[in-house]
C-alpha positions as CSV (number, residue, x, y, z in Angstrom):
1,P,-104.8,-10.2,7.2
2,G,-102.0,-7.5,8.7
3,D,-98.6,-9.8,7.7
4,G,-97.6,-8.2,4.6
5,D,-99.9,-11.1,3.0
6,I,-99.6,-11.8,-0.7
7,L,-100.4,-14.7,-3.3
8,V,-98.1,-14.6,-6.2
9,P,-98.2,-15.6,-9.4
10,G,-95.5,-17.6,-10.5
11,G,-95.8,-19.3,-14.0
12,T,-96.8,-22.7,-13.2
13,V,-97.5,-22.1,-9.5
14,S,-98.3,-19.5,-7.6
15,I,-96.4,-18.3,-4.3
16,L,-98.3,-17.5,-0.7
17,G,-96.3,-15.8,2.2
18,T,-94.9,-14.1,3.8
19,S,-93.5,-14.3,7.2
20,S,-91.1,-12.1,9.2
21,V,-89.5,-13.0,12.1
22,T,-85.9,-12.6,13.5
23,I,-83.6,-15.2,14.0
24,A,-80.4,-15.6,15.6
25,D,-78.5,-17.9,13.6
26,P,-78.7,-17.2,9.4
27,D,-77.7,-20.7,8.4
28,D,-80.7,-21.6,10.5
29,R,-83.4,-20.5,8.1
30,A,-85.2,-23.7,7.1
31,P,-89.1,-22.9,6.8
32,T,-91.0,-24.3,9.9
33,I,-94.4,-26.3,10.0
34,E,-95.4,-23.3,12.3
35,E,-94.7,-21.0,9.7
36,V,-96.3,-22.9,6.7
37,D,-99.6,-23.5,9.4
38,R,-99.0,-19.4,9.8
39,I,-99.5,-18.6,6.2
40,L,-102.3,-20.8,4.9
41,D,-104.5,-19.4,8.0
42,E,-104.1,-15.7,6.9
43,G,-103.9,-17.0,3.6
44,S,-107.1,-18.3,4.0
45,T,-108.9,-15.4,5.4
46,M,-108.0,-13.5,1.9
47,L,-109.0,-16.4,-0.3
48,P,-110.9,-19.8,1.7
49,V,-110.0,-22.1,-1.5
50,L,-106.7,-21.9,-0.2
51,A,-107.6,-24.4,2.5
52,G,-108.0,-27.1,0.3
53,T,-105.2,-26.1,-2.4
54,R,-102.2,-28.2,-3.1
55,F,-98.9,-26.9,-1.8
56,V,-95.8,-28.7,-3.5
57,R,-92.9,-26.9,-1.4
58,A,-92.3,-23.8,1.2
59,F,-88.9,-21.7,1.2
60,S,-87.1,-19.0,3.4
61,G,-84.1,-16.5,3.2
62,V,-82.4,-14.5,5.4
63,R,-81.6,-10.6,4.7
64,P,-79.1,-8.6,6.9
65,L,-82.2,-5.7,7.5
66,L,-80.7,-1.9,9.0
67,A,-82.0,-0.8,11.9
68,S,-81.4,1.8,14.6
69,A,-79.0,0.0,17.4
70,G,-82.4,-0.4,20.4
71,S,-85.1,0.3,18.2
72,D,-88.0,-2.1,18.1
73,V,-88.6,-1.9,14.9
74,N,-89.6,-5.5,13.7
75,G,-88.8,-7.3,10.1
76,R,-92.1,-5.4,8.8
77,S,-91.4,-1.7,8.8
78,A,-87.7,-2.4,9.1
79,S,-85.9,0.2,6.0
80,R,-85.4,-2.0,2.8
81,G,-82.2,0.3,2.2
82,F,-78.8,-0.2,2.2
83,S,-75.9,0.9,3.8
84,L,-72.2,0.3,2.4
85,F,-68.9,0.4,5.2
86,D,-65.3,0.5,4.4
87,H,-64.6,0.2,7.8
88,T,-61.4,2.3,8.5
89,A,-62.5,4.0,11.6
90,D,-62.3,0.6,12.8
91,G,-58.8,0.2,11.8
92,L,-59.7,-2.8,9.1
93,D,-57.7,-1.0,5.6
94,N,-59.0,-4.4,3.3
95,F,-62.6,-4.9,4.4
96,A,-66.2,-4.1,3.5
97,T,-69.7,-5.0,4.1
98,I,-72.7,-3.9,3.1
99,V,-76.0,-4.7,4.8
100,G,-79.5,-4.1,3.5
101,G,-81.6,-3.9,0.5
102,K,-83.7,-6.3,-1.2
103,L,-84.0,-8.2,-4.8
104,T,-84.6,-5.6,-6.4
105,T,-81.6,-3.2,-5.7
106,F,-79.0,-5.7,-5.4
107,R,-77.1,-4.8,-9.0
108,L,-77.1,-1.1,-7.4
109,M,-75.5,-2.9,-4.2
110,A,-72.7,-4.5,-6.2
111,E,-71.9,-1.3,-7.9
112,K,-71.6,0.6,-5.0
113,T,-69.6,-2.1,-3.4
114,A,-67.4,-2.7,-6.5
115,D,-66.7,1.5,-6.8
116,L,-65.2,0.8,-3.0
117,V,-63.2,-2.2,-3.3
118,A,-62.1,-0.9,-6.9
119,A,-60.8,2.6,-5.6
120,R,-59.0,0.9,-2.7
121,L,-57.2,-1.2,-5.5
122,G,-56.1,2.5,-7.3
123,N,-59.2,1.9,-10.0
124,T,-61.0,4.8,-10.8
125,T,-62.8,3.4,-13.4
126,P,-66.7,3.5,-12.7
127,C,-68.6,0.2,-12.4
128,R,-70.4,-0.3,-15.4
129,T,-73.2,-2.2,-13.7
130,E,-75.6,0.5,-14.3
131,T,-75.1,0.2,-17.8
132,E,-74.3,-3.2,-19.1
133,P,-77.4,-5.8,-19.4
134,L,-76.5,-9.6,-17.3
135,P,-74.8,-12.0,-19.7
136,S,-76.8,-14.2,-21.5
137,G,-76.8,-16.7,-23.8
138,P,-79.2,-19.4,-25.8
139,G,-79.6,-21.5,-22.8
140,A,-80.1,-18.9,-20.1
141,G,-84.4,-18.4,-21.0
142,W,-85.3,-22.1,-19.7
143,T,-85.9,-20.9,-16.4
144,E,-88.9,-19.0,-17.2
145,P,-91.9,-21.4,-17.0
146,G,-93.7,-22.6,-19.9
147,A,-90.5,-22.6,-22.7
148,S,-89.4,-25.7,-22.5
149,A,-93.3,-27.2,-23.0
150,R,-93.2,-24.3,-25.7
151,D,-90.2,-25.5,-27.4
152,W,-90.7,-28.7,-27.5
153,M,-94.0,-28.7,-29.1
154,A,-92.8,-26.8,-31.6
155,R,-90.2,-29.3,-32.2
156,I,-92.8,-32.2,-33.1
157,D,-89.8,-34.5,-32.5
158,P,-90.8,-37.7,-30.7
159,T,-87.1,-38.8,-30.1
160,D,-86.9,-36.4,-28.1
161,T,-87.9,-37.2,-24.5
162,V,-89.3,-35.8,-21.9
163,L,-87.5,-36.0,-19.2
164,C,-89.3,-33.8,-16.5
165,E,-93.3,-34.5,-17.2
166,C,-94.0,-31.9,-14.6
167,E,-92.9,-28.6,-16.3
168,M,-92.4,-30.7,-19.6
169,V,-88.4,-30.4,-20.1
170,A,-87.2,-32.6,-22.6
171,R,-84.2,-33.7,-23.0
172,S,-83.0,-31.3,-25.5
173,T,-83.3,-28.7,-23.0
174,V,-80.8,-30.6,-20.9
175,D,-78.6,-30.9,-23.7
176,E,-78.4,-27.4,-24.8
177,I,-78.1,-26.3,-21.0
178,V,-74.5,-29.0,-20.8
179,A,-73.7,-27.3,-24.6
180,E,-73.9,-23.5,-22.8
181,A,-71.1,-25.0,-20.9
182,P,-67.9,-26.2,-23.5
183,G,-65.0,-28.1,-21.8
184,H,-66.9,-27.5,-18.5
185,E,-69.5,-30.8,-19.1
186,E,-68.9,-32.4,-15.7
187,H,-69.2,-29.7,-13.5
188,M,-72.9,-29.1,-15.6
189,G,-74.4,-31.6,-13.5
190,L,-78.1,-32.3,-11.8
191,E,-78.2,-29.3,-9.5
192,A,-76.8,-26.7,-12.2
193,I,-79.2,-28.3,-14.6
194,A,-82.2,-27.2,-12.5
195,R,-81.2,-24.1,-11.6
196,R,-81.1,-22.8,-15.0
197,S,-84.2,-25.0,-16.1
198,R,-87.8,-25.8,-14.2
199,I,-86.0,-29.2,-13.4
200,G,-87.7,-30.5,-10.0
201,K,-89.9,-27.6,-9.8
202,G,-93.2,-29.4,-10.9
203,A,-95.4,-31.7,-7.9
204,C,-93.6,-34.5,-7.8
205,Q,-90.1,-32.1,-7.1
206,G,-87.7,-34.1,-8.6
207,A,-88.8,-37.5,-8.0
208,F,-89.0,-39.0,-11.5
209,C,-86.8,-36.4,-13.3
210,A,-84.1,-36.2,-11.0
211,M,-83.5,-39.9,-11.7
212,R,-84.1,-39.3,-15.6
213,V,-81.7,-36.2,-16.1
214,T,-79.1,-38.6,-13.9
215,S,-79.6,-41.3,-16.1
216,H,-79.3,-39.1,-19.2
217,L,-75.7,-37.6,-18.0
218,Y,-74.4,-41.0,-17.6
219,D,-75.5,-41.8,-21.3
220,M,-73.7,-38.3,-22.5
221,G,-70.6,-39.3,-20.2
222,A,-70.8,-36.1,-17.8
223,Y,-71.2,-38.9,-14.7
224,D,-69.2,-41.5,-14.2
225,G,-68.9,-44.3,-11.4
226,R,-71.0,-43.5,-8.3
227,R,-70.9,-39.2,-8.8
228,G,-74.3,-38.9,-10.2
229,L,-76.0,-41.1,-7.5
230,A,-74.0,-38.7,-5.3
231,E,-75.1,-35.7,-6.6
232,M,-78.8,-36.9,-7.3
233,R,-79.3,-37.8,-3.8
234,A,-77.8,-34.2,-2.8
235,F,-80.7,-32.8,-5.3
236,I,-82.8,-34.8,-3.7
237,E,-82.2,-33.4,0.1
238,H,-82.6,-30.4,-0.7
239,R,-85.8,-30.6,-2.7
240,Y,-87.3,-32.7,0.9
241,A,-86.0,-29.4,2.8
242,G,-88.4,-27.8,1.0
243,T,-91.5,-30.4,1.0
244,R,-90.9,-31.6,4.2
245,P,-93.2,-28.5,5.7
246,V,-96.0,-29.4,3.3
247,L,-96.2,-32.9,4.0
248,W,-100.3,-33.6,4.0
249,G,-103.1,-34.1,1.6
250,A,-101.8,-35.4,-1.9
251,Q,-98.0,-34.3,-1.4
252,L,-97.5,-36.8,1.3
253,P,-98.6,-40.1,-1.1
254,Q,-95.9,-38.2,-3.7
255,T,-92.9,-37.9,-1.2
256,E,-93.7,-41.6,-0.1
257,L,-93.8,-42.9,-4.0
258,A,-90.4,-40.7,-4.2
259,E,-88.6,-42.8,-1.2
260,I,-89.6,-45.9,-2.6
261,L,-87.6,-44.3,-6.7
262,H,-85.0,-43.0,-4.6
263,V,-84.3,-45.3,-1.7
264,G,-85.8,-49.2,-2.4
265,L,-84.8,-48.7,-6.4
266,A,-81.9,-46.1,-6.9
267,G,-80.4,-47.1,-3.1
268,L,-79.5,-43.5,-2.4
269,D,-79.8,-44.2,1.1
270,L,-76.5,-46.1,0.7
271,I,-74.4,-44.2,-1.5
272,E,-73.2,-41.8,1.4
273,D,-70.7,-44.3,2.5
274,E,-69.4,-45.4,-0.4
275,T,-68.5,-42.2,-2.3
């Protein structure tokens, strides 16, 4: 294949991609069924086994790549460099724009932008991004695939309930993540915990763990009223946006089961009008 196709190991999953298309609206970035089909067709040329492999999710993102005005350069061949503009020549003294780049250069981009803005404010102290690591803590490593499973096995605690069976995320892991925000526990909802762990990233895409974690947060007092149900609905909607383009094979009945749990049992379809 000639579209930059790769299969990347990602811990408990592998990632197949990617497509590269130009879009008119950066807010309209949801993956489409057509894109998924194209990626799968091209990927199956490399690895025929992919034609029968279970896919649990599709995702996409937007990046503003640099290209000369009027050029016919497509996304694949466009530069991954970046440019920082202070817009002084445009008569805008308090405005900065940075475009281009990629994930591996995002901290360098932040450093250059911070230096420009700080200098405009009269602060000439160089940014320390190059030398200082990002802040970390005991609860910062739970996104690593397998970390929560190894921790749970080492504890040998039969009372430590597993809340996410797909990724083996235990109650103790959720408690530790919440404890990382003392005084702000009310902000450590389902979505915040999922961003700091493997919650919702397994084959069921939150079908079971969304309900279990939400129930646990109610028991902890982090939720009251209907807030937890409203946040669970928002979380499930976010996961469904990724599962929708891959609803075939085993993933289709998995999603139907999730609908039974979330709508038939929890009544999440009724929550929006009651909050």
